[in-house]
C-alpha positions in Angstrom: -43.8 -35.6 -259.6 -43.4 -38.1 -262.4 -44.3 -41.6 -261.2 -41.7 -43.1 -263.6 -38.8 -41.0 -261.6 -40.2 -42.2 -258.3 -40.1 -45.9 -259.4 -36.6 -45.5 -260.8 -35.3 -44.0 -257.6 -36.9 -46.6 -255.7 -35.2 -49.3 -257.9 -31.9 -47.6 -257.4 -32.3 -47.3 -253.7 -33.4 -51.1 -253.3 -30.2 -52.1 -255.7 -27.9 -50.0 -253.5 -29.1 -51.5 -250.3 -28.9 -55.1 -251.6 -25.5 -54.4 -253.1 -24.1 -53.0 -249.7 -25.6 -55.5 -247.4 -23.3 -58.3 -248.0 -20.4 -56.1 -247.6 -21.1 -55.6 -244.0 -20.0 -57.6 -241.2 -21.4 -57.2 -237.9 -19.3 -59.6 -236.0 -17.7 -58.9 -232.6 -14.1 -58.5 -232.7 -12.2 -59.5 -229.6 -9.2 -57.2 -230.4 -11.5 -54.1 -230.9 -10.0 -52.5 -227.5 -6.5 -53.7 -228.0 -5.3 -50.2 -229.2 -7.5 -48.0 -226.9 -7.8 -50.3 -223.9 -5.1 -52.9 -224.0 -5.6 -53.9 -220.4 -9.3 -54.2 -220.7 -9.4 -58.5 -220.4 -7.1 -58.5 -217.5 -9.2 -55.6 -215.8 -12.3 -57.4 -216.2 -11.0 -60.8 -215.5 -9.2 -59.4 -212.2 -12.5 -58.2 -210.8 -14.1 -61.4 -211.8 -11.6 -63.5 -210.2 -11.8 -61.4 -206.9 -15.3 -61.4 -206.7 -15.5 -65.2 -207.4 -13.2 -66.1 -204.3 -15.5 -64.0 -201.9 -18.6 -65.7 -203.6 -18.2 -68.5 -205.7 -21.6 -68.4 -207.0 -21.1 -65.0 -208.8 -19.6 -66.6 -211.8 -22.5 -68.5 -212.5 -25.1 -65.8 -211.2 -23.2 -63.2 -213.4 -25.7 -63.6 -216.6 -28.5 -63.0 -214.1 -26.9 -60.5 -212.1 -25.4 -58.4 -214.8 -27.0 -55.2 -213.5 -26.1 -55.5 -209.8 -23.2 -55.1 -207.7 -20.7 -56.9 -209.6 -21.3 -55.3 -212.9 -20.7 -51.8 -210.9 -17.5 -53.2 -209.8 -16.5 -54.2 -213.2 -17.7 -51.0 -215.0 -15.7 -49.0 -212.2 -12.5 -50.8 -212.9 -12.9 -50.4 -216.4 -13.4 -46.7 -216.2 -10.4 -46.3 -214.0 -8.3 -48.3 -216.6 -10.0 -46.9 -219.8 -12.1 -43.6 -219.2 -15.1 -43.2 -221.5 -13.9 -45.8 -224.1 -15.4 -49.1 -223.2 -19.3 -49.5 -223.6 -21.6 -51.0 -221.0 -22.8 -53.6 -223.4 -19.2 -54.7 -224.3 -18.5 -54.9 -220.7 -21.4 -57.2 -220.1 -20.6 -59.5 -223.0 -16.7 -59.7 -221.9 -18.0 -60.3 -218.3 -20.4 -63.0 -219.4 -17.5 -64.6 -221.7 -14.7 -64.5 -219.0 -17.4 -65.9 -216.3 -18.1 -68.9 -218.5 -14.2 -69.6 -218.9 -13.5 -69.3 -215.1 -16.4 -71.5 -214.4 -15.0 -74.0 -217.0 -11.3 -73.7 -215.5 -12.7 -74.3 -211.9 -14.5 -77.2 -212.8 -17.9 -76.1 -212.0 -20.8 -77.4 -213.8 -24.4 -76.1 -213.2 -27.6 -78.0 -214.1 -29.4 -75.6 -216.7 -32.6 -77.8 -216.8 
């Protein structure tokens, strides 16, 4: 194989990668499920509201308890509303976001130090 050809190919690969990377946008989109699972936020919010009424500590503990019973309840509710559409990672992120919102609305503050 010609060393000059390998160098030219490698150079083109670098140029393409450097040219494409700025075009990518990996930001989360809150409206991602608007068409495929329009009730997603209300389903997750409903489960979190119910859980927080029976155990007010759950909202503050959710970040630590992602993989325990509260997440299982949310995942089941989301699967019933939108089967095989919403990923577990997205449910976790949304549940953490909504938990924070519910904590603030309830006026709760936790010492994080």
